[in-house]
N, C-alpha and C positions, 0 to 999 in steps of 0.2 A: 146472443149476439159474441164476436169474437171480436175482444176488445184491445189486440194485436194488431188486428189490419184497418182497422180505419181510420179513415184521416179525416174524414165530417164530417153528421150523421143530420140532416135538420129534420122536422118532423114535416110529412108533408105538406099542412096545407097552415097557411098562419092565421090565428088566430084573432077575431077582429069583435069587438063587443063593440051595441051605437046604442044599448039599451039603456037607459032611465033606472038607475038602481031605484029600489023599495026599500023604505023604514029604514032608512040609518043610523044606528046610533056614531055617538063622536068618535075620531078619534086615536089613536093611540096616545096618552100623554107623556111628555120626559123621554124618560129611555137614552141610551147614544147608542148611535149605531161609528163600525170602525168599517167601513170599503173594502176587500183584496184588492188587490193590485190587478186580479186577470177580470178583475171587475171596474177595475175602473179603469182598463185595458180596451176591455168592449167600448163603453162611452165613447173613450178617446177617437175610435176607428170609427165611434153612428157618425158623431161631430164633425168627424174630418171626410167624407161622406158627405153627411150634408152641410158643408160649409162648402164643398167644390162643387155642391152644384146652387150657391145662393139660399138653402136655406137656412133656415136661426137653429142656433146649441139648442138641444138639451139640454135640464138642468137634471142631475142625478141625484134622485131623491131616492134619501136613506131609509123609506115607511115601502115602495113598491121594490125596491135593493131588498126590502128582509123577505117578502112575501113572494119577491123571485129566488133568493135562497134558500126559500123550507122548501119551493118547488123542483128544484134541484138537488135537494137532498133525498126527496122524494123520488127521484124519477133515478138518482143509484141507486138507493137500497134497493129497487127494487127490479137493478138492469132495462130496466124502457124508458123507450124516449115516449113521451104524450103530452098534448096539453094539458093546463092544469081547465077540469074540467070548471064550466061555463057558472055553474054553482056554488062552488070552491070560491072559481073568481073572483065572485058577484057576493061569496060572505066575509074573504081576505082582504081586499080594496074597499075606502070606504063609501067617498067622496069622489065620484068620477065622472064623466059623459059620455068618455068612449073609449077604450081600453081595445089596448093587443097587442098579441102573445108569439113570441120566436123562443121555440126549443132547439137542441140541441145537443150534440155531441160527439167530443173529436181529440184531436191531440194537443192543439192551437186556440188563440183568440185567433190569433189572425188566420187561421187556414176554419173555425170556422163559423170568420166574417164573413169570408172572402166566397166561402158554401151560402149565407146569408145573403151576399147582392149578387150570383147569378142565380137567384129562382122567383121569381118573380112579386107572387107574394109579399117574401122575408124585405126583402126588397124593397116593397110597396112601406110594409113596416117604419123600416129603418129609415126612409124620406119623405114620410106623413107628413104634409106642412099643419094636418091638426092639432097634430102630439106638440107638445111642451115638458111630458118627463117622460125620466126613460128613470126606469130599476133596473138595472142584475145582476142577477145573483148565481154564480159558481161556486161546484165541489168541483174536487181534482181526488180522485181514485186511481190509484196507481197507473200512473200515467194520460188518462182518461179524464176530458175535460166535461161537463154535466153544464151544460149555462143555459139557463132564461133568461130572458130578457122585454119586459111589459112597458110599451110604450102609453102616455094618459094621457088625454086632452084638458083635463082641464087643472084651476090651481090647486093644490095643499089636497094635494090624491089620499092618503089619510091609510090607516092599517088593522083590525084586530088585535093585532100581532103583537105579542108583548116585545118593547124594543128593547131588551134587557145588552148588557154590555161584551 
């Protein structure tokens, strides 16, 4: 992938899982989390799009964001854009009833959000009325921004990943 020539690239289809997970352990307890400006920027744009259509805001969830940030780092390290495999997502997010995921790589929050909104499956996740929580994870590498956005419908999604500072 030539990083200097891309504006925004998103994975071909948004992922949606609607299966109930089996054998779930407790959510990771304690720890702290600090979101990045780019992650808060995505959450603001998502909630702005929802508000403009009379859809309720999504709460930026630190545990979902931890899961999303981990996947963005994996994509950056491999220099490859892909959705989190379903089996891995099921292991990382502990309490859920329905998940959606948007992934992309580009130059800015604005260009990636526009790309999501121009793609029907990704826009469907952004505007999904069933979703209540969102996790956003970004990774910036030499002017390239990798993003994973996870949408969740249940209360307290939880994660098995460490929530260290």
